[in-house]
C-alpha positions as CSV (number, residue, x, y, z in Angstrom):
1,M,-37.6,4.8,-33.2
2,V,-35.6,5.4,-29.8
3,P,-36.0,8.6,-28.5
4,T,-32.5,10.6,-27.8
5,R,-33.1,10.7,-23.8
6,Q,-32.9,6.8,-23.9
7,I,-30.1,6.9,-26.2
8,S,-27.8,8.8,-23.6
9,L,-29.4,7.3,-20.9
10,G,-28.4,3.8,-22.2
11,L,-25.0,5.8,-23.6
12,A,-24.3,7.1,-19.4
13,A,-25.1,3.5,-17.9
14,L,-22.5,2.1,-20.4
15,A,-20.0,4.4,-19.6
16,A,-20.6,4.0,-16.1
17,L,-20.6,-0.2,-16.5
18,A,-17.3,0.5,-17.9
19,A,-16.0,2.7,-15.1
20,C,-16.2,-0.2,-12.8
21,K,-14.3,-2.7,-14.4
22,P,-11.3,-4.0,-12.0
23,A,-8.6,-2.2,-12.2
24,E,-5.2,-3.7,-12.7
25,M,-3.4,-5.0,-9.5
26,P,-0.3,-2.6,-8.7
27,G,3.2,-4.3,-8.9
28,A,6.1,-4.5,-7.3
29,S,8.1,-2.0,-9.2
30,E,5.0,0.7,-8.6
31,G,5.3,0.1,-4.8
32,R,9.4,0.7,-5.2
33,K,9.2,4.2,-6.3
34,L,6.5,4.7,-3.7
35,Y,9.0,3.2,-1.2
36,V,11.6,5.6,-2.4
37,E,9.6,8.6,-2.1
38,N,8.0,7.8,1.8
39,C,10.3,5.4,3.4
40,A,13.8,5.6,2.2
41,M,14.7,8.3,3.8
42,C,14.4,6.3,7.7
43,H,14.2,2.8,6.0
44,G,17.2,2.7,4.2
45,P,17.7,2.6,0.2
46,A,17.5,-1.5,0.1
47,G,14.6,-1.1,3.8
48,Q,17.7,-2.4,6.2
49,G,16.7,0.4,8.6
50,D,20.0,2.4,7.4
51,G,18.6,5.6,5.9
52,P,19.9,8.9,6.5
53,F,17.3,10.0,9.1
54,A,17.7,6.7,11.0
55,R,20.2,8.0,13.5
56,G,17.8,9.6,15.1
57,L,15.2,8.2,15.2
58,N,14.0,6.3,18.7
59,P,12.9,3.8,18.0
60,A,15.3,2.8,15.3
61,P,13.7,2.2,12.3
62,K,13.2,-1.8,11.2
63,D,14.7,-3.7,9.0
64,L,11.8,-4.4,6.3
65,T,14.1,-7.1,4.4
66,L,13.4,-9.1,7.9
67,I,9.4,-9.0,8.2
68,R,9.1,-12.8,6.9
69,V,11.9,-13.9,9.3
70,R,10.6,-12.1,12.2
71,N,7.3,-14.0,11.4
72,D,8.4,-17.6,11.4
73,G,8.7,-17.8,7.2
74,A,5.3,-15.9,6.9
75,F,5.1,-12.7,5.7
76,P,1.6,-11.1,7.8
77,R,0.5,-9.3,5.0
78,A,-3.0,-7.7,6.8
79,R,-0.3,-6.8,9.9
80,V,2.0,-5.1,7.4
81,L,-1.2,-3.3,5.9
82,S,-2.6,-2.3,9.0
83,T,0.9,-0.8,10.0
84,L,1.1,1.1,6.3
85,D,-2.3,2.7,6.6
86,G,-1.7,4.0,10.2
87,Y,-4.2,1.2,12.1
88,T,-1.5,0.2,14.5
89,R,0.5,3.8,14.3
90,V,1.9,5.3,17.7
91,D,1.1,8.5,18.5
92,L,3.8,9.6,20.4
93,P,6.1,12.5,19.2
94,G,9.3,11.0,18.0
95,E,7.9,7.2,17.9
96,G,6.8,5.1,15.4
97,M,5.9,6.2,12.2
98,P,4.6,9.2,9.9
99,E,1.5,9.2,9.2
100,F,1.4,9.3,4.9
101,G,-2.0,10.6,3.8
102,E,-1.3,10.5,0.1
103,L,-1.1,6.7,0.4
104,L,-4.7,6.6,1.6
105,R,-6.0,8.5,-1.7
106,G,-6.8,7.2,-4.8
107,D,-8.1,3.7,-6.5
108,L,-9.0,1.1,-4.6
109,V,-7.4,-2.3,-5.4
110,P,-8.8,-5.7,-4.2
111,V,-5.9,-7.1,-2.0
112,D,-6.0,-10.8,-0.6
113,V,-4.4,-10.1,2.8
114,G,-4.1,-14.0,3.7
115,D,-8.0,-14.7,4.7
116,G,-9.0,-15.3,1.0
117,K,-11.4,-12.1,1.1
118,P,-10.3,-9.6,-1.3
119,T,-10.2,-6.0,0.5
120,P,-10.6,-2.7,-0.9
121,T,-7.8,-0.6,-0.5
122,P,-5.9,2.3,-2.1
123,R,-3.7,1.8,-4.3
124,K,-0.7,3.2,-3.1
125,L,-0.8,0.7,-0.3
126,A,-1.4,-2.2,-2.3
127,A,2.1,-1.5,-4.4
128,L,4.0,-0.7,-1.4
129,L,2.7,-3.6,0.2
130,E,4.0,-6.4,-2.9
131,Y,7.2,-4.1,-3.1
132,L,8.0,-5.2,0.8
133,E,7.1,-8.6,0.3
134,S,9.3,-8.5,-3.0
135,I,12.3,-7.7,-0.6
136,Q,12.3,-10.3,1.4
137,Q,15.0,-12.6,2.5
């Protein structure tokens, strides 16, 4: 007969393994919701840099539908992700993007930024990256 303590430890180990299963990758629709909540006020509803706050900003928000065009037909996933997560942020008042700390919280998902190596990335940032890639011209 197996002692109750060993059964409890075994069940706890199984629960921990189940929690480690890979999370489902976020999609562009999840990213669109985050875009509307966090980006559209400056970058506009379609990502063309014409949001209601754009007029007063210097530099003006970029047209996010032209990221691929500005990069010779390639979508620079690593650079876009670095901009979204604040790694390349400008810290001068009134310049650059604001910090969106909430986007850095939560579950991590593996994201390939182009080097073939999955990088653990907050799910919300991964979703926003997917959405931005989906709106490219």
